[in-house]
All heavy atoms as TSV, in Angstrom:
chain	resi	resn	atom	element	x	y	z
A	1	MET	N	N	-21.294	-87.455	-72.358
A	1	MET	CA	C	-19.868	-87.263	-72.393
A	1	MET	C	C	-19.570	-86.077	-73.297
A	1	MET	O	O	-20.258	-85.837	-74.275
A	1	MET	CB	C	-19.251	-88.557	-72.883
A	1	MET	CG	C	-18.080	-88.441	-73.762
A	1	MET	SD	S	-17.553	-90.023	-74.365
A	1	MET	CE	C	-18.968	-90.607	-75.201
A	2	VAL	N	N	-18.529	-85.332	-72.923
A	2	VAL	CA	C	-18.120	-84.153	-73.681
A	2	VAL	C	C	-16.638	-84.291	-74.010
A	2	VAL	O	O	-15.829	-84.547	-73.114
A	2	VAL	CB	C	-18.361	-82.859	-72.868
A	2	VAL	CG1	C	-17.850	-81.645	-73.607
A	2	VAL	CG2	C	-19.846	-82.694	-72.527
A	3	LEU	N	N	-16.301	-84.124	-75.273
A	3	LEU	CA	C	-14.898	-84.148	-75.683
A	3	LEU	C	C	-14.253	-82.840	-75.259
A	3	LEU	O	O	-14.715	-81.758	-75.626
A	3	LEU	CB	C	-14.792	-84.332	-77.198
A	3	LEU	CG	C	-13.394	-84.440	-77.778
A	3	LEU	CD1	C	-12.655	-85.643	-77.198
A	3	LEU	CD2	C	-13.473	-84.551	-79.285
A	4	LEU	N	N	-13.205	-82.929	-74.434
A	4	LEU	CA	C	-12.537	-81.741	-73.912
A	4	LEU	C	C	-11.380	-81.283	-74.782
A	4	LEU	O	O	-10.882	-80.185	-74.624
A	4	LEU	CB	C	-12.023	-82.006	-72.486
A	4	LEU	CG	C	-13.091	-82.285	-71.438
A	4	LEU	CD1	C	-12.430	-82.651	-70.116
A	4	LEU	CD2	C	-14.013	-81.088	-71.279
A	5	GLY	N	N	-10.952	-82.099	-75.662
A	5	GLY	CA	C	-9.794	-81.786	-76.497
A	5	GLY	C	C	-8.761	-82.886	-76.344
A	5	GLY	O	O	-8.626	-83.472	-75.266
A	6	GLY	N	N	-8.084	-83.164	-77.413
A	6	GLY	CA	C	-7.140	-84.268	-77.367
A	6	GLY	C	C	-7.892	-85.553	-77.095
A	6	GLY	O	O	-8.916	-85.835	-77.704
A	7	ALA	N	N	-7.419	-86.305	-76.127
A	7	ALA	CA	C	-8.049	-87.579	-75.794
A	7	ALA	C	C	-8.886	-87.501	-74.523
A	7	ALA	O	O	-9.364	-88.513	-74.032
A	7	ALA	CB	C	-6.972	-88.646	-75.634
A	8	LYS	N	N	-9.082	-86.302	-73.961
A	8	LYS	CA	C	-9.817	-86.169	-72.701
A	8	LYS	C	C	-11.324	-86.091	-72.930
A	8	LYS	O	O	-11.789	-85.385	-73.818
A	8	LYS	CB	C	-9.359	-84.930	-71.934
A	8	LYS	CG	C	-7.954	-85.057	-71.412
A	8	LYS	CD	C	-7.595	-83.907	-70.522
A	8	LYS	CE	C	-6.196	-84.117	-69.981
A	8	LYS	NZ	N	-5.854	-83.100	-68.999
A	9	LEU	N	N	-12.055	-86.836	-72.102
A	9	LEU	CA	C	-13.510	-86.874	-72.163
A	9	LEU	C	C	-14.075	-86.522	-70.797
A	9	LEU	O	O	-13.656	-87.097	-69.792
A	9	LEU	CB	C	-13.997	-88.285	-72.529
A	9	LEU	CG	C	-13.530	-88.891	-73.832
A	9	LEU	CD1	C	-13.962	-90.348	-73.897
A	9	LEU	CD2	C	-14.103	-88.111	-74.995
A	10	LEU	N	N	-15.024	-85.619	-70.744
A	10	LEU	CA	C	-15.722	-85.301	-69.504
A	10	LEU	C	C	-16.872	-86.281	-69.352
A	10	LEU	O	O	-17.716	-86.393	-70.238
A	10	LEU	CB	C	-16.254	-83.868	-69.544
A	10	LEU	CG	C	-16.933	-83.358	-68.280
A	10	LEU	CD1	C	-15.938	-83.289	-67.133
A	10	LEU	CD2	C	-17.560	-82.003	-68.534
A	11	MET	N	N	-16.874	-87.014	-68.228
A	11	MET	CA	C	-17.881	-88.050	-68.013
A	11	MET	C	C	-18.346	-88.040	-66.568
A	11	MET	O	O	-17.606	-87.642	-65.669
A	11	MET	CB	C	-17.308	-89.438	-68.322
A	11	MET	CG	C	-16.853	-89.625	-69.736
A	11	MET	SD	S	-16.249	-91.297	-70.036
A	11	MET	CE	C	-17.758	-92.215	-69.831
A	12	ALA	N	N	-19.561	-88.519	-66.352
A	12	ALA	CA	C	-20.097	-88.640	-65.003
A	12	ALA	C	C	-19.473	-89.843	-64.291
A	12	ALA	O	O	-19.211	-90.880	-64.913
A	12	ALA	CB	C	-21.609	-88.800	-65.054
A	13	THR	N	N	-19.285	-89.715	-62.991
A	13	THR	CA	C	-18.727	-90.823	-62.210
A	13	THR	C	C	-19.686	-92.002	-62.138
A	13	THR	O	O	-19.282	-93.106	-61.787
A	13	THR	CB	C	-18.392	-90.379	-60.777
A	13	THR	OG1	O	-19.561	-89.824	-60.174
A	13	THR	CG2	C	-17.268	-89.376	-60.749
A	14	SER	N	N	-20.939	-91.786	-62.488
A	14	SER	CA	C	-21.936	-92.854	-62.429
A	14	SER	C	C	-21.799	-93.862	-63.566
A	14	SER	O	O	-22.566	-94.821	-63.622
A	14	SER	CB	C	-23.342	-92.250	-62.454
A	14	SER	OG	O	-23.553	-91.549	-63.666
A	15	ALA	N	N	-20.834	-93.677	-64.451
A	15	ALA	CA	C	-20.642	-94.590	-65.579
A	15	ALA	C	C	-19.216	-95.156	-65.590
A	15	ALA	O	O	-18.477	-94.992	-66.557
A	15	ALA	CB	C	-20.934	-93.861	-66.883
A	16	PRO	N	N	-18.834	-95.857	-64.524
A	16	PRO	CA	C	-17.447	-96.346	-64.447
A	16	PRO	C	C	-17.093	-97.382	-65.512
A	16	PRO	O	O	-15.965	-97.413	-65.994
A	16	PRO	CB	C	-17.337	-96.930	-63.042
A	16	PRO	CG	C	-18.741	-97.278	-62.673
A	16	PRO	CD	C	-19.608	-96.239	-63.353
A	17	LYS	N	N	-18.037	-98.225	-65.886
A	17	LYS	CA	C	-17.747	-99.247	-66.907
A	17	LYS	C	C	-17.537	-98.594	-68.267
A	17	LYS	O	O	-16.660	-98.995	-69.029
A	17	LYS	CB	C	-18.865	-100.280	-66.971
A	17	LYS	CG	C	-18.921	-101.167	-65.748
A	17	LYS	CD	C	-19.997	-102.210	-65.861
A	17	LYS	CE	C	-20.043	-103.060	-64.606
A	17	LYS	NZ	N	-21.080	-104.085	-64.694
A	18	THR	N	N	-18.327	-97.568	-68.564
A	18	THR	CA	C	-18.159	-96.838	-69.814
A	18	THR	C	C	-16.814	-96.122	-69.824
A	18	THR	O	O	-16.104	-96.122	-70.829
A	18	THR	CB	C	-19.308	-95.834	-70.018
A	18	THR	OG1	O	-20.539	-96.551	-69.976
A	18	THR	CG2	C	-19.179	-95.105	-71.341
A	19	ALA	N	N	-16.454	-95.508	-68.699
A	19	ALA	CA	C	-15.150	-94.838	-68.593
A	19	ALA	C	C	-14.022	-95.830	-68.821
A	19	ALA	O	O	-13.034	-95.522	-69.496
A	19	ALA	CB	C	-15.016	-94.166	-67.233
A	20	GLU	N	N	-14.162	-97.025	-68.285
A	20	GLU	CA	C	-13.142	-98.059	-68.468
A	20	GLU	C	C	-13.027	-98.460	-69.941
A	20	GLU	O	O	-11.918	-98.644	-70.460
A	20	GLU	CB	C	-13.493	-99.276	-67.618
A	20	GLU	CG	C	-12.444	-100.357	-67.637
A	20	GLU	CD	C	-12.794	-101.532	-66.744
A	20	GLU	OE1	O	-13.481	-101.331	-65.735
A	20	GLU	OE2	O	-12.374	-102.655	-67.081
A	21	LEU	N	N	-14.161	-98.577	-70.617
A	21	LEU	CA	C	-14.139	-98.914	-72.043
A	21	LEU	C	C	-13.413	-97.833	-72.848
A	21	LEU	O	O	-12.605	-98.142	-73.736
A	21	LEU	CB	C	-15.555	-99.090	-72.572
A	21	LEU	CG	C	-16.314	-100.325	-72.110
A	21	LEU	CD1	C	-17.771	-100.259	-72.551
A	21	LEU	CD2	C	-15.652	-101.584	-72.642
A	22	PHE	N	N	-13.706	-96.572	-72.546
A	22	PHE	CA	C	-13.030	-95.490	-73.260
A	22	PHE	C	C	-11.544	-95.431	-72.922
A	22	PHE	O	O	-10.729	-95.121	-73.786
A	22	PHE	CB	C	-13.710	-94.146	-72.983
A	22	PHE	CG	C	-14.932	-93.922	-73.831
A	22	PHE	CD1	C	-16.191	-93.897	-73.265
A	22	PHE	CD2	C	-14.819	-93.733	-75.193
A	22	PHE	CE1	C	-17.317	-93.696	-74.046
A	22	PHE	CE2	C	-15.929	-93.537	-75.988
A	22	PHE	CZ	C	-17.189	-93.524	-75.419
A	23	THR	N	N	-11.186	-95.755	-71.701
A	23	THR	CA	C	-9.769	-95.814	-71.324
A	23	THR	C	C	-9.063	-96.886	-72.150
A	23	THR	O	O	-7.964	-96.662	-72.662
A	23	THR	CB	C	-9.619	-96.111	-69.823
A	23	THR	OG1	O	-10.229	-95.051	-69.086
A	23	THR	CG2	C	-8.157	-96.224	-69.427
A	24	ASP	N	N	-9.715	-98.031	-72.307
A	24	ASP	CA	C	-9.145	-99.119	-73.105
A	24	ASP	C	C	-8.976	-98.720	-74.574
A	24	ASP	O	O	-8.114	-99.246	-75.265
A	24	ASP	CB	C	-10.010	-100.371	-73.018
A	24	ASP	CG	C	-9.988	-101.008	-71.638
A	24	ASP	OD1	O	-9.087	-100.679	-70.837
A	24	ASP	OD2	O	-10.890	-101.827	-71.355
A	25	LEU	N	N	-9.790	-97.763	-75.034
A	25	LEU	CA	C	-9.688	-97.274	-76.416
A	25	LEU	C	C	-8.671	-96.146	-76.568
A	25	LEU	O	O	-8.500	-95.603	-77.645
A	25	LEU	CB	C	-11.063	-96.800	-76.903
A	25	LEU	CG	C	-12.108	-97.902	-77.091
A	25	LEU	CD1	C	-13.472	-97.287	-77.383
A	25	LEU	CD2	C	-11.686	-98.839	-78.222
A	26	GLY	N	N	-8.015	-95.773	-75.457
A	26	GLY	CA	C	-6.971	-94.756	-75.522
A	26	GLY	C	C	-7.408	-93.364	-75.103
A	26	GLY	O	O	-6.629	-92.412	-75.208
A	27	TYR	N	N	-8.622	-93.220	-74.611
A	27	TYR	CA	C	-9.092	-91.919	-74.146
A	27	TYR	C	C	-8.774	-91.732	-72.666
A	27	TYR	O	O	-8.484	-92.696	-71.961
A	27	TYR	CB	C	-10.606	-91.785	-74.354
A	27	TYR	CG	C	-10.988	-91.687	-75.806
A	27	TYR	CD1	C	-11.388	-92.815	-76.516
A	27	TYR	CD2	C	-10.946	-90.468	-76.472
A	27	TYR	CE1	C	-11.735	-92.741	-77.850
A	27	TYR	CE2	C	-11.294	-90.387	-77.813
A	27	TYR	CZ	C	-11.685	-91.519	-78.490
A	27	TYR	OH	O	-12.027	-91.431	-79.808
A	28	GLU	N	N	-8.831	-90.502	-72.206
A	28	GLU	CA	C	-8.565	-90.188	-70.803
A	28	GLU	C	C	-9.817	-89.558	-70.188
A	28	GLU	O	O	-10.022	-88.351	-70.279
A	28	GLU	CB	C	-7.388	-89.214	-70.708
A	28	GLU	CG	C	-6.998	-88.869	-69.312
A	28	GLU	CD	C	-5.866	-87.850	-69.268
A	28	GLU	OE1	O	-5.163	-87.672	-70.278
A	28	GLU	OE2	O	-5.722	-87.215	-68.220
A	29	PRO	N	N	-10.670	-90.374	-69.567
A	29	PRO	CA	C	-11.875	-89.821	-68.961
A	29	PRO	C	C	-11.560	-88.918	-67.767
A	29	PRO	O	O	-10.707	-89.235	-66.942
A	29	PRO	CB	C	-12.640	-91.053	-68.487
A	29	PRO	CG	C	-12.086	-92.179	-69.280
A	29	PRO	CD	C	-10.653	-91.827	-69.524
A	30	VAL	N	N	-12.246	-87.784	-67.711
A	30	VAL	CA	C	-12.195	-86.874	-66.571
A	30	VAL	C	C	-13.562	-87.013	-65.910
A	30	VAL	O	O	-14.571	-86.583	-66.458
A	30	VAL	CB	C	-11.945	-85.411	-67.018
A	30	VAL	CG1	C	-11.975	-84.486	-65.824
A	30	VAL	CG2	C	-10.639	-85.305	-67.784
A	31	LEU	N	N	-13.586	-87.669	-64.757
A	31	LEU	CA	C	-14.844	-88.006	-64.114
A	31	LEU	C	C	-15.276	-86.928	-63.124
A	31	LEU	O	O	-14.462	-86.432	-62.343
A	31	LEU	CB	C	-14.720	-89.356	-63.403
A	31	LEU	CG	C	-14.313	-90.522	-64.301
A	31	LEU	CD1	C	-14.128	-91.789	-63.475
A	31	LEU	CD2	C	-15.339	-90.742	-65.385
A	32	VAL	N	N	-16.557	-86.569	-63.177
A	32	VAL	CA	C	-17.128	-85.579	-62.264
A	32	VAL	C	C	-18.404	-86.152	-61.647
A	32	VAL	O	O	-19.151	-86.876	-62.290
A	32	VAL	CB	C	-17.439	-84.242	-62.978
A	32	VAL	CG1	C	-16.166	-83.535	-63.392
A	32	VAL	CG2	C	-18.330	-84.449	-64.181
A	33	ASP	N	N	-18.617	-85.808	-60.388
A	33	ASP	CA	C	-19.815	-86.256	-59.689
A	33	ASP	C	C	-20.948	-85.276	-59.956
A	33	ASP	O	O	-20.923	-84.144	-59.489
A	33	ASP	CB	C	-19.548	-86.355	-58.191
A	33	ASP	CG	C	-20.768	-86.794	-57.400
A	33	ASP	OD1	O	-21.760	-87.241	-58.015
A	33	ASP	OD2	O	-20.733	-86.694	-56.162
A	34	ILE	N	N	-21.919	-85.714	-60.730
A	34	ILE	CA	C	-23.083	-84.874	-61.019
A	34	ILE	C	C	-24.357	-85.595	-60.565
A	34	ILE	O	O	-25.432	-85.386	-61.138
A	34	ILE	CB	C	-23.162	-84.502	-62.513
A	34	ILE	CG1	C	-23.256	-85.745	-63.392
A	34	ILE	CG2	C	-22.006	-83.611	-62.928
A	34	ILE	CD1	C	-23.683	-85.445	-64.812
A	35	SER	N	N	-24.241	-86.401	-59.527
A	35	SER	CA	C	-25.349	-87.233	-59.082
A	35	SER	C	C	-26.600	-86.424	-58.742
A	35	SER	O	O	-27.720	-86.865	-59.024
A	35	SER	CB	C	-24.938	-88.099	-57.895
A	35	SER	OG	O	-24.450	-87.288	-56.834
A	36	GLU	N	N	-26.448	-85.251	-58.161
A	36	GLU	CA	C	-27.617	-84.431	-57.834
A	36	GLU	C	C	-28.321	-83.942	-59.103
A	36	GLU	O	O	-29.542	-83.861	-59.144
A	36	GLU	CB	C	-27.225	-83.254	-56.948
A	36	GLU	CG	C	-26.786	-83.665	-55.550
A	36	GLU	CD	C	-27.877	-84.412	-54.781
A	36	GLU	OE1	O	-29.029	-83.936	-54.767
A	36	GLU	OE2	O	-27.570	-85.475	-54.210
A	37	PHE	N	N	-27.554	-83.635	-60.128
A	37	PHE	CA	C	-28.149	-83.208	-61.396
A	37	PHE	C	C	-28.798	-84.386	-62.129
A	37	PHE	O	O	-29.811	-84.229	-62.799
A	37	PHE	CB	C	-27.110	-82.539	-62.293
A	37	PHE	CG	C	-26.597	-81.247	-61.727
A	37	PHE	CD1	C	-25.362	-81.196	-61.114
A	37	PHE	CD2	C	-27.350	-80.092	-61.788
A	37	PHE	CE1	C	-24.885	-80.009	-60.590
A	37	PHE	CE2	C	-26.895	-78.901	-61.272
A	37	PHE	CZ	C	-25.660	-78.856	-60.663
A	38	GLU	N	N	-28.197	-85.567	-61.993
A	38	GLU	CA	C	-28.763	-86.757	-62.634
A	38	GLU	C	C	-30.136	-87.100	-62.065
A	38	GLU	O	O	-30.983	-87.630	-62.774
A	38	GLU	CB	C	-27.804	-87.937	-62.495
A	38	GLU	CG	C	-26.571	-87.789	-63.359
A	38	GLU	CD	C	-25.540	-88.871	-63.141
A	38	GLU	OE1	O	-25.348	-89.310	-61.984
A	38	GLU	OE2	O	-24.925	-89.291	-64.131
A	39	LYS	N	N	-30.366	-86.762	-60.803
A	39	LYS	CA	C	-31.687	-86.985	-60.205
A	39	LYS	C	C	-32.751	-86.170	-60.934
A	39	LYS	O	O	-33.918	-86.522	-60.948
A	39	LYS	CB	C	-31.679	-86.616	-58.728
A	39	LYS	CG	C	-30.856	-87.549	-57.870
A	39	LYS	CD	C	-30.818	-87.071	-56.437
A	39	LYS	CE	C	-29.879	-87.911	-55.596
A	39	LYS	NZ	N	-29.765	-87.385	-54.228
A	40	LEU	N	N	-32.330	-85.066	-61.536
A	40	LEU	CA	C	-33.232	-84.196	-62.302
A	40	LEU	C	C	-33.099	-84.447	-63.796
A	40	LEU	O	O	-33.489	-83.611	-64.610
A	40	LEU	CB	C	-32.925	-82.729	-61.989
A	40	LEU	CG	C	-33.064	-82.329	-60.527
A	40	LEU	CD1	C	-32.498	-80.929	-60.293
A	40	LEU	CD2	C	-34.515	-82.399	-60.103
A	41	GLU	N	N	-32.504	-85.591	-64.146
A	41	GLU	CA	C	-32.287	-86.010	-65.530
A	41	GLU	C	C	-31.302	-85.116	-66.280
A	41	GLU	O	O	-31.384	-84.945	-67.492
A	41	GLU	CB	C	-33.614	-86.112	-66.292
A	41	GLU	CG	C	-34.534	-87.150	-65.688
A	41	GLU	CD	C	-35.809	-87.364	-66.480
A	41	GLU	OE1	O	-35.880	-86.937	-67.641
A	41	GLU	OE2	O	-36.717	-87.971	-65.909
A	42	GLY	N	N	-30.359	-84.530	-65.550
A	42	GLY	CA	C	-29.302	-83.734	-66.170
A	42	GLY	C	C	-28.105	-84.613	-66.495
A	42	GLY	O	O	-27.968	-85.718	-65.986
A	43	CYS	N	N	-27.243	-84.133	-67.369
A	43	CYS	CA	C	-26.030	-84.866	-67.708
A	43	CYS	C	C	-24.912	-83.857	-67.987
A	43	CYS	O	O	-25.130	-82.656	-67.958
A	43	CYS	CB	C	-26.266	-85.784	-68.907
A	43	CYS	SG	S	-26.780	-84.908	-70.386
A	44	VAL	N	N	-23.708	-84.349	-68.253
A	44	VAL	CA	C	-22.575	-83.441	-68.438
A	44	VAL	C	C	-22.768	-82.514	-69.632
A	44	VAL	O	O	-22.321	-81.370	-69.612
A	44	VAL	CB	C	-21.225	-84.187	-68.545
A	44	VAL	CG1	C	-20.836	-84.794	-67.220
A	44	VAL	CG2	C	-21.228	-85.211	-69.643
A	45	THR	N	N	-23.467	-82.963	-70.654
A	45	THR	CA	C	-23.686	-82.079	-71.800
A	45	THR	C	C	-24.638	-80.943	-71.439
A	45	THR	O	O	-24.498	-79.826	-71.927
A	45	THR	CB	C	-24.233	-82.846	-73.019
A	45	THR	OG1	O	-25.410	-83.554	-72.649
A	45	THR	CG2	C	-23.205	-83.819	-73.558
A	46	CYS	N	N	-25.608	-81.211	-70.577
A	46	CYS	CA	C	-26.551	-80.171	-70.139
A	46	CYS	C	C	-25.855	-79.115	-69.281
A	46	CYS	O	O	-26.302	-77.976	-69.205
A	46	CYS	CB	C	-27.678	-80.779	-69.309
A	46	CYS	SG	S	-28.692	-81.973	-70.170
A	47	LEU	N	N	-24.786	-79.503	-68.619
A	47	LEU	CA	C	-24.090	-78.615	-67.692
A	47	LEU	C	C	-22.854	-77.972	-68.311
A	47	LEU	O	O	-22.060	-77.368	-67.615
A	47	LEU	CB	C	-23.677	-79.403	-66.443
A	47	LEU	CG	C	-24.837	-80.035	-65.677
A	47	LEU	CD1	C	-24.314	-81.020	-64.649
A	47	LEU	CD2	C	-25.685	-78.964	-65.036
A	48	SER	N	N	-22.697	-78.087	-69.619
A	48	SER	CA	C	-21.497	-77.601	-70.294
A	48	SER	C	C	-21.796	-76.406	-71.185
A	48	SER	O	O	-22.878	-76.295	-71.751
A	48	SER	CB	C	-20.887	-78.708	-71.164
A	48	SER	OG	O	-20.545	-79.813	-70.371
A	49	VAL	N	N	-20.817	-75.540	-71.273
A	49	VAL	CA	C	-20.876	-74.400	-72.193
A	49	VAL	C	C	-19.695	-74.544	-73.135
A	49	VAL	O	O	-18.549	-74.635	-72.690
A	49	VAL	CB	C	-20.783	-73.053	-71.441
A	49	VAL	CG1	C	-20.744	-71.903	-72.408
A	49	VAL	CG2	C	-21.939	-72.914	-70.462
A	50	ARG	N	N	-19.970	-74.579	-74.425
A	50	ARG	CA	C	-18.897	-74.744	-75.402
A	50	ARG	C	C	-18.340	-73.372	-75.785
A	50	ARG	O	O	-19.079	-72.449	-76.087
A	50	ARG	CB	C	-19.432	-75.435	-76.641
A	50	ARG	CG	C	-19.812	-76.873	-76.372
A	50	ARG	CD	C	-20.190	-77.561	-77.614
A	50	ARG	NE	N	-19.061	-77.462	-78.531
A	50	ARG	CZ	C	-18.909	-78.188	-79.616
A	50	ARG	NH1	N	-19.826	-79.060	-79.932
A	50	ARG	NH2	N	-17.881	-78.062	-80.397
A	51	LEU	N	N	-17.036	-73.278	-75.753
A	51	LEU	CA	C	-16.334	-72.058	-76.156
A	51	LEU	C	C	-15.386	-72.409	-77.289
A	51	LEU	O	O	-14.588	-73.330	-77.172
A	51	LEU	CB	C	-15.542	-71.470	-74.995
A	51	LEU	CG	C	-16.347	-71.112	-73.747
A	51	LEU	CD1	C	-15.414	-70.684	-72.635
A	51	LEU	CD2	C	-17.345	-70.030	-74.044
A	52	ARG	N	N	-15.492	-71.688	-78.382
A	52	ARG	CA	C	-14.606	-71.943	-79.507
A	52	ARG	C	C	-13.692	-70.743	-79.731
A	52	ARG	O	O	-14.119	-69.598	-79.627
A	52	ARG	CB	C	-15.424	-72.181	-80.769
A	52	ARG	CG	C	-16.234	-73.434	-80.709
A	52	ARG	CD	C	-16.944	-73.650	-82.004
A	52	ARG	NE	N	-17.810	-74.805	-81.882
A	52	ARG	CZ	C	-18.329	-75.433	-82.892
A	52	ARG	NH1	N	-18.067	-75.036	-84.115
A	52	ARG	NH2	N	-19.101	-76.460	-82.707
A	53	ASP	N	N	-12.470	-71.038	-80.058
A	53	ASP	CA	C	-11.485	-70.011	-80.397
A	53	ASP	C	C	-11.436	-68.885	-79.368
A	53	ASP	O	O	-11.432	-67.707	-79.712
A	53	ASP	CB	C	-11.784	-69.427	-81.783
A	53	ASP	CG	C	-11.717	-70.495	-82.866
A	53	ASP	OD1	O	-10.870	-71.405	-82.731
A	53	ASP	OD2	O	-12.497	-70.427	-83.819
A	54	LEU	N	N	-11.401	-69.258	-78.094
A	54	LEU	CA	C	-11.320	-68.272	-77.034
A	54	LEU	C	C	-9.854	-67.889	-76.841
A	54	LEU	O	O	-9.034	-68.716	-76.487
A	54	LEU	CB	C	-11.897	-68.824	-75.740
A	54	LEU	CG	C	-11.900	-67.898	-74.532
A	54	LEU	CD1	C	-12.826	-66.719	-74.807
A	54	LEU	CD2	C	-12.349	-68.641	-73.305
A	55	HIS	N	N	-9.530	-66.660	-77.137
A	55	HIS	CA	C	-8.153	-66.179	-76.997
A	55	HIS	C	C	-8.132	-65.030	-76.001
A	55	HIS	O	O	-8.961	-64.139	-76.054
A	55	HIS	CB	C	-7.611	-65.687	-78.341
A	55	HIS	CG	C	-7.591	-66.755	-79.379
A	55	HIS	ND1	N	-6.631	-67.738	-79.409
A	55	HIS	CD2	C	-8.419	-67.011	-80.421
A	55	HIS	CE1	C	-6.874	-68.549	-80.430
A	55	HIS	NE2	N	-7.967	-68.119	-81.064
A	56	THR	N	N	-7.145	-65.056	-75.106
A	56	THR	CA	C	-7.022	-63.966	-74.138
A	56	THR	C	C	-5.734	-63.216	-74.355
A	56	THR	O	O	-4.826	-63.640	-74.963
A	56	THR	CB	C	-7.047	-64.504	-72.704
A	56	THR	OG1	O	-6.008	-65.466	-72.536
A	56	THR	CG2	C	-8.389	-65.108	-72.398
């Protein structure tokens, strides 16, 4: 899971019970299907690039 800012969390669709638990805690899961990457043992953190203080 990746914190997107505020209460939004980037999560795989393969973890619906976990997403429900975080929803109950007040977070807003943003679910993405990464099933093909999970077959190769990838996860949302492996597929993410963190950008800090990006101003345009």
